[in-house]
C-alpha positions as CSV (number, residue, x, y, z in Angstrom):
1,M,28.4,-11.9,21.2
2,P,26.0,-14.6,19.7
3,N,24.4,-17.0,22.3
4,N,26.2,-20.4,22.3
5,N,23.7,-21.9,24.9
6,P,21.7,-24.6,23.0
7,Q,18.7,-24.1,25.5
8,R,16.2,-21.4,24.5
9,P,16.7,-18.3,26.3
10,T,13.8,-17.1,28.6
11,L,13.0,-14.1,30.7
12,K,14.9,-15.7,33.5
13,T,18.0,-15.7,31.3
14,I,17.6,-12.0,30.4
15,A,17.0,-11.1,34.1
16,E,20.1,-13.1,35.1
17,L,22.2,-11.3,32.4
18,T,21.0,-7.8,33.3
19,G,20.7,-8.1,36.9
20,L,17.1,-6.9,36.8
21,S,14.1,-8.6,38.4
22,L,12.0,-11.1,36.3
23,S,9.0,-8.7,36.6
24,T,10.9,-5.7,35.2
25,V,12.2,-7.6,32.4
26,S,8.6,-9.1,31.6
27,L,7.1,-5.5,31.9
28,S,9.8,-4.1,29.7
29,L,9.2,-6.5,26.9
30,R,5.4,-6.5,27.3
31,D,4.8,-2.7,27.9
32,G,8.1,-0.7,27.9
33,D,6.4,2.7,28.0
34,K,6.1,2.5,31.8
35,L,9.8,1.9,32.4
36,K,12.8,4.2,32.0
37,K,14.6,4.2,28.4
38,S,17.7,3.2,29.8
39,T,16.1,0.0,31.4
40,N,14.4,-0.8,28.2
41,D,17.5,-0.4,26.3
42,K,19.3,-2.7,28.6
43,V,16.6,-5.4,28.3
44,A,16.4,-5.0,24.4
45,E,20.2,-5.3,24.1
46,A,20.3,-8.5,26.4
47,A,17.3,-10.1,24.5
48,A,19.2,-9.5,21.1
49,Q,22.5,-10.8,22.5
50,L,20.8,-14.0,23.7
51,G,18.6,-14.4,20.6
52,Y,15.2,-14.3,22.7
53,V,12.1,-14.8,20.7
54,P,8.9,-14.3,22.8
55,N,6.6,-17.3,23.2
56,R,3.5,-16.0,21.4
57,A,1.3,-18.8,22.7
58,G,2.3,-17.6,26.3
59,V,2.0,-13.9,25.4
60,R,-1.5,-14.7,24.0
61,L,-2.5,-16.5,27.1
62,R,-1.3,-13.8,29.4
63,T,-2.6,-10.8,27.5
64,G,-5.3,-12.0,24.9
65,R,-2.9,-10.5,22.2
66,T,-0.9,-12.2,19.5
67,N,1.5,-9.2,18.9
68,V,1.1,-9.9,15.2
69,L,-0.5,-7.8,12.4
70,A,-1.8,-9.4,9.2
71,L,-1.2,-7.9,5.9
72,V,-3.9,-9.4,3.5
73,L,-2.6,-9.3,-0.1
74,S,-5.2,-9.0,-2.9
75,A,-4.7,-11.3,-5.8
76,D,-5.0,-8.3,-8.2
77,E,-2.0,-6.5,-8.3
78,N,-0.6,-4.6,-11.2
79,S,1.9,-2.3,-9.6
80,L,5.5,-3.0,-9.8
81,D,7.4,-3.8,-6.6
82,F,4.2,-3.1,-4.7
83,T,4.4,-6.0,-2.0
84,R,8.3,-5.5,-1.3
85,S,8.0,-1.9,-0.7
86,L,4.8,-2.0,1.3
87,I,6.2,-4.8,3.4
88,R,9.6,-2.9,3.9
89,G,7.6,0.1,5.1
90,I,5.4,-1.9,7.6
91,G,8.6,-3.6,9.0
92,E,10.2,-0.3,9.5
93,E,7.5,0.8,11.6
94,L,7.2,-2.4,13.6
95,R,10.8,-2.7,14.2
96,K,10.4,-0.2,17.1
97,T,7.4,-2.2,18.7
98,R,6.6,-5.7,20.0
99,F,4.6,-6.5,16.9
100,H,5.5,-8.8,14.1
101,L,4.0,-9.1,10.7
102,N,2.3,-12.1,8.9
103,V,1.5,-11.7,5.1
104,I,-1.7,-13.5,4.2
105,P,-2.6,-14.1,0.5
106,E,-6.2,-13.7,-0.7
107,F,-7.3,-17.5,-0.4
108,D,-10.1,-17.2,-3.1
109,P,-10.5,-14.1,-5.3
110,T,-14.3,-15.1,-5.4
111,D,-14.6,-15.0,-1.8
112,P,-12.6,-12.0,-0.6
113,E,-13.9,-12.4,3.1
114,L,-12.3,-15.8,3.4
115,S,-8.8,-14.6,4.5
116,V,-10.3,-12.0,6.9
117,R,-12.7,-14.6,8.5
118,Y,-9.6,-17.0,8.8
119,I,-7.7,-14.2,10.8
120,M,-10.7,-13.4,13.1
121,E,-11.9,-16.9,13.9
122,N,-8.4,-18.2,14.6
123,R,-7.3,-15.0,16.4
124,A,-4.3,-15.1,14.0
125,A,-3.6,-11.3,14.6
126,D,-4.6,-8.4,16.7
127,G,-5.2,-6.2,13.5
128,V,-5.5,-6.3,9.8
129,I,-4.1,-4.3,6.9
130,L,-6.2,-4.6,3.8
131,T,-5.0,-3.6,0.1
132,H,-7.3,-2.9,-2.8
133,T,-10.3,-1.5,-1.1
134,S,-13.5,-1.3,-2.9
135,A,-16.3,1.2,-2.2
136,R,-18.5,-1.3,-0.4
137,D,-15.7,-3.8,0.5
138,P,-17.3,-6.8,2.2
139,R,-13.9,-7.3,4.2
140,V,-14.3,-3.9,5.5
141,Q,-18.0,-4.5,6.6
142,L,-17.0,-7.8,8.3
143,L,-14.3,-6.2,10.3
144,M,-16.6,-3.2,11.2
145,D,-19.3,-5.4,12.4
146,A,-16.9,-7.3,14.6
147,D,-15.3,-4.3,15.9
148,F,-11.9,-5.9,14.9
149,P,-9.2,-3.4,14.4
150,F,-8.1,-2.7,10.8
151,V,-6.7,-0.2,8.4
152,S,-7.3,0.0,4.5
153,H,-5.1,1.2,1.9
154,G,-7.8,3.1,0.3
155,R,-11.2,4.8,1.1
156,T,-14.7,3.2,0.9
157,E,-18.3,4.6,0.9
158,F,-19.5,3.3,4.0
159,Y,-21.3,5.7,6.4
160,S,-19.4,4.5,9.4
161,P,-15.9,5.9,9.5
162,H,-12.8,3.5,9.6
163,A,-9.0,4.0,9.6
164,Y,-7.4,4.3,6.2
165,H,-4.5,5.8,4.1
166,D,-5.0,6.6,0.6
167,F,-3.3,7.7,-2.5
168,P,-5.5,10.8,-3.7
169,G,-6.7,9.7,-7.3
170,E,-8.2,13.1,-7.6
171,E,-4.9,14.9,-7.2
172,F,-3.2,12.6,-9.5
173,V,-5.5,13.2,-12.2
174,A,-5.6,17.0,-11.7
175,L,-1.7,17.1,-11.7
176,S,-1.6,15.0,-14.8
177,V,-4.1,16.7,-16.9
178,D,-2.6,20.1,-16.1
179,R,0.8,19.0,-17.1
180,L,-0.4,17.5,-20.3
181,L,-2.3,20.8,-21.2
182,S,0.7,22.8,-20.3
183,K,2.6,20.9,-23.0
184,H,-0.3,21.8,-25.4
185,R,-1.6,18.3,-25.7
186,K,-5.2,18.6,-26.8
187,N,-6.6,14.9,-27.1
188,L,-6.3,13.1,-24.0
189,L,-6.7,9.5,-22.9
190,M,-6.7,7.9,-19.6
191,V,-6.0,4.2,-19.4
192,A,-6.8,2.6,-16.1
193,Q,-8.0,-0.9,-15.6
194,D,-11.3,-1.2,-13.7
195,N,-10.1,-3.4,-10.7
196,G,-13.3,-2.6,-8.6
197,T,-11.5,-0.3,-6.2
198,T,-12.6,3.0,-4.8
199,Y,-9.5,4.7,-6.1
200,H,-10.3,3.7,-9.7
201,S,-13.8,5.2,-9.6
202,I,-12.5,8.2,-7.9
203,A,-9.7,8.6,-10.7
204,I,-12.2,8.2,-13.6
205,T,-14.8,10.6,-12.1
206,S,-12.1,13.2,-11.6
207,F,-10.8,12.7,-15.0
208,H,-14.2,13.5,-16.5
209,R,-14.8,16.4,-14.3
210,K,-11.2,18.0,-15.0
211,M,-11.6,17.7,-18.6
212,N,-15.0,19.3,-18.6
213,S,-13.7,22.1,-16.5
214,A,-10.7,22.7,-18.9
215,N,-13.1,22.4,-22.1
216,S,-10.8,19.8,-23.6
217,C,-11.4,16.5,-25.1
218,G,-10.7,13.3,-23.2
219,D,-11.5,9.5,-23.3
220,V,-11.1,6.6,-20.8
221,I,-10.3,3.0,-21.6
222,S,-10.6,0.8,-18.5
223,D,-12.0,-2.4,-19.9
224,A,-10.2,-5.2,-18.0
225,S,-10.3,-7.5,-21.2
226,L,-8.0,-4.9,-22.9
227,L,-5.8,-4.2,-20.1
228,N,-5.5,-7.5,-18.0
229,N,-2.0,-8.4,-19.4
230,T,1.0,-6.6,-21.3
231,Q,0.3,-8.5,-24.4
232,S,-3.2,-7.2,-24.6
233,V,-2.1,-3.7,-23.8
234,R,0.5,-3.7,-26.5
235,A,-2.1,-4.8,-29.0
236,L,-4.3,-2.0,-27.8
237,A,-1.3,0.5,-28.4
238,H,-1.2,-0.8,-32.0
239,Q,-4.8,0.0,-32.6
240,L,-4.5,3.4,-30.9
241,A,-1.5,4.3,-33.2
242,E,-3.5,3.4,-36.3
243,S,-6.6,5.2,-35.4
244,E,-7.5,8.3,-37.4
245,S,-7.7,10.4,-34.3
246,L,-4.3,10.2,-32.4
247,Y,-4.3,10.7,-28.6
248,D,-1.5,13.1,-28.0
249,G,-1.6,12.9,-24.2
250,I,-1.9,9.8,-22.1
251,I,-2.7,9.3,-18.3
252,C,-1.8,5.9,-17.0
253,N,-2.4,4.4,-13.5
254,S,0.1,1.3,-13.9
255,E,3.8,1.2,-14.5
256,L,3.2,-2.3,-16.3
257,T,0.5,-0.8,-18.5
258,A,2.5,2.4,-19.3
259,L,5.5,0.2,-20.4
260,A,3.4,-2.1,-22.7
261,L,1.6,1.1,-24.2
262,I,5.0,2.7,-24.9
263,G,6.4,-0.4,-26.3
264,G,3.3,-0.8,-28.6
265,L,3.3,2.7,-29.9
266,Q,7.0,2.5,-30.6
267,D,6.4,-0.6,-32.6
268,K,4.1,1.7,-35.0
269,G,6.9,4.4,-35.1
270,L,5.4,6.8,-32.4
271,V,8.1,8.4,-30.1
272,L,7.3,9.3,-26.5
273,G,7.9,13.1,-25.9
274,T,7.5,13.8,-29.6
275,D,4.4,12.3,-31.0
276,Y,2.6,12.1,-27.6
277,D,3.3,12.7,-23.8
278,L,2.4,10.2,-21.1
279,V,1.9,10.7,-17.3
280,C,2.1,7.7,-15.1
281,R,1.4,6.9,-11.5
282,Q,4.8,5.7,-10.2
283,T,5.4,3.2,-7.6
284,S,8.9,2.0,-8.3
285,E,12.2,3.2,-9.9
286,I,11.8,1.4,-13.2
287,L,10.1,4.4,-15.3
288,P,12.7,6.9,-14.2
289,L,15.6,4.5,-15.1
290,L,14.1,3.6,-18.4
291,Y,12.6,7.0,-19.4
292,P,14.3,9.7,-17.3
293,D,12.4,12.5,-19.1
294,M,8.9,11.0,-18.7
295,D,6.5,12.7,-16.4
296,T,5.4,10.7,-13.3
297,V,3.4,11.3,-10.1
298,A,4.8,9.0,-7.5
299,E,3.4,7.4,-4.5
300,D,6.2,6.2,-1.9
301,L,4.9,2.8,-1.0
302,Q,7.6,2.3,1.7
303,K,6.0,5.4,3.5
304,T,2.7,4.1,2.7
305,G,3.4,0.8,4.5
306,S,4.9,2.7,7.5
307,E,1.8,4.8,7.7
308,L,-0.7,1.9,7.5
309,A,1.2,0.3,10.3
310,R,1.3,3.5,12.4
311,L,-2.5,3.8,12.0
312,L,-3.3,0.2,12.8
313,L,-1.2,0.3,16.0
314,A,-2.9,3.5,17.1
315,R,-6.3,1.8,16.4
316,I,-5.4,-1.3,18.4
317,E,-4.5,1.1,21.2
318,G,-8.0,2.5,21.1
319,E,-7.6,5.7,19.1
320,N,-10.7,7.1,17.6
321,V,-11.0,6.1,13.9
322,E,-11.9,9.6,12.8
323,S,-8.3,10.8,13.8
324,L,-6.9,7.7,11.7
325,Q,-7.7,8.7,8.2
326,T,-4.7,10.2,6.4
327,M,-3.8,10.8,2.6
328,H,-0.5,10.4,0.8
329,E,1.0,13.5,-0.7
330,P,1.5,13.0,-4.4
331,I,5.0,13.6,-5.7
332,S,5.2,15.1,-9.3
333,N,8.7,14.6,-10.7
334,W,8.5,17.8,-12.7
335,D,8.3,19.7,-9.6
336,A,11.4,17.9,-8.2
337,V,13.7,18.9,-11.2
């Protein structure tokens, strides 16, 4: 039943309801691993019934911890449903813990360290999740120098190891090229906006290497001025459709970009699956809904969020960073059929 008591429930309230001592209730909410599961379940059920919310200021004074993780969101996001799916995955992982999530936007794109400095200087969280990581990301350097727990969605090129979870651009490219070549597509194009991330550089390098090993022709378009919005991408598609050498196989790193390309090519009478094939990195359900026969290689962003949270919690507890580096398994939809 909901709590009708207008006073804010406390540890003493939970102790009175459960018949447990105040110290047992406190220990259960702070570090339940040291108690029996039945005791923890009893305390958790009472806390939920009473609507108990920990006093974070008090927790911080007692333990030095905030019981908060901070997700720093980059201003550069071109993936459909990225934020919602990632947060949902993080929330699923944190639901079983004492931790909560704060989402902090990138305050100033020209100063990517600003949000991270704010978290560190104000001790606003016990750990940080970074997205859109670059090869020599200054945020990563700042956190490593301060020995502040963090995990990145993406690899870097720093000599010192750190916790990360990444979607393997090299595998995405290899799967996509092989798929297009198996459909007898001969003139391939990779369209991927250069957003400065390590993932982008890995994907482009992998594309050139894969095309060379297959003795096939392939080009890359990554100019941000051509790919920074759907209107410019659609105009690019018009140019591609009218060029003398038609690309019959396209690899795309963004669903929004893929949709704009398909629309622009369709404007000029080119039909997906007939005049050309396209393989896209999939991060939502929009592509299968609109183009059920289109080839995609998916990243389950909810699982990514859960894994990022798991790695960060392990880092906060002191696990070695070299054991906290994992890769997402790409899911090719043609194998699932």
